[in-house]
N, C-alpha and C positions, 0 to 999 in steps of 0.2 A: 209627589215630587217636591224637590227642594224649593221650587218657585211657586208652589201653591200658596194662596193667601189664607192665613189662619185667623186674622182679626184686622179690624180697621177702625179708625176714628176720624170723625169729621173735624177739620181744622177751621177753615174759613173759605168764603167764596166757593170755588169748585175744587177744593183741595182735600185730599184724604191722606192720612198717614196709614200705611199698610204694613203689617207684619207678615213675614213669610215663614214657611215650614223650616227653613234652614236657620232661623233666628234673626235674619237680617230684616231691616225695615227701611222705609223711605217714604217720601212725599210724592204723590202723583197729582198733577194739576190736570183736570179733565176738560179744561176750557177748549182746547183744540178739538177734542171729540165732539163737544157740544156745538161748536161753530160749523162742523161738517154737516149738521142737520140730520135728516133722515131719522132713523130710530133714536139717535142720540139727542135729537132736538127736544125730545120729551124731558130731558134732564135740565133744560134751560130754566125751568121753574125751580128755584133754589130749594123750596120746601120739598119738592119731589126728589131732587138730588140727595137731600139729607136722609131720605128714607131707604137707603141702601141696606143690604144685608150681605153677610158672608156665607156662601154656600160651602159648608165644610166638606161635603162629599166631592164636589167638583173643584174646590180650591179657588173659587172666583168671587169677585164682588158683583152683586147683581141688584137690579132694580126691577121690582114687580115680577121677578122670576122670568123676565123676557129680555132684558137688556143686560149684557155682560161683556167683559173684555177678557181675552185669553190671559191666564195667569202668567205665562212667560212674557207677554207683552207688558203687563203691569210690573213684573219683577225687573225687567230691563229699564223701564222708565223710572222706577223708584230707586234702583241701585246704580244707574248709569253704566250698567254692564251690557255688553252686546247680547243680542238675542241668541238663543241656543243655535248651534250649527244646523240642526235639522230644520229649523225655521228658515234660516238663510238659504240652505240648499233647496228648499221647496219654493224659493222665490218670494217668500213673504217678507214684508218689511214692517217695522213699527209704523203705525198709521197716524200717530200724533206726535 
């Protein structure tokens, strides 16, 4: 899909620049996710955060193959565009 992540670059602190399948890119600050704790708490260690990969098959940024955020959520955060209608209709919201 057009909102799939295709590449990413670490910038600083908990920020990544992410490029998407439609050619757009943007910066996502993951600080709010990390502050929520839970599974995202593992990313508080900056060296661990920097060890992200892009899963090309799924179009997501992932850490250790177990932590990821839906590509449409990242796309919305990076481009400041609203989430796709199907996400809104399902009652899902951007969590950060």
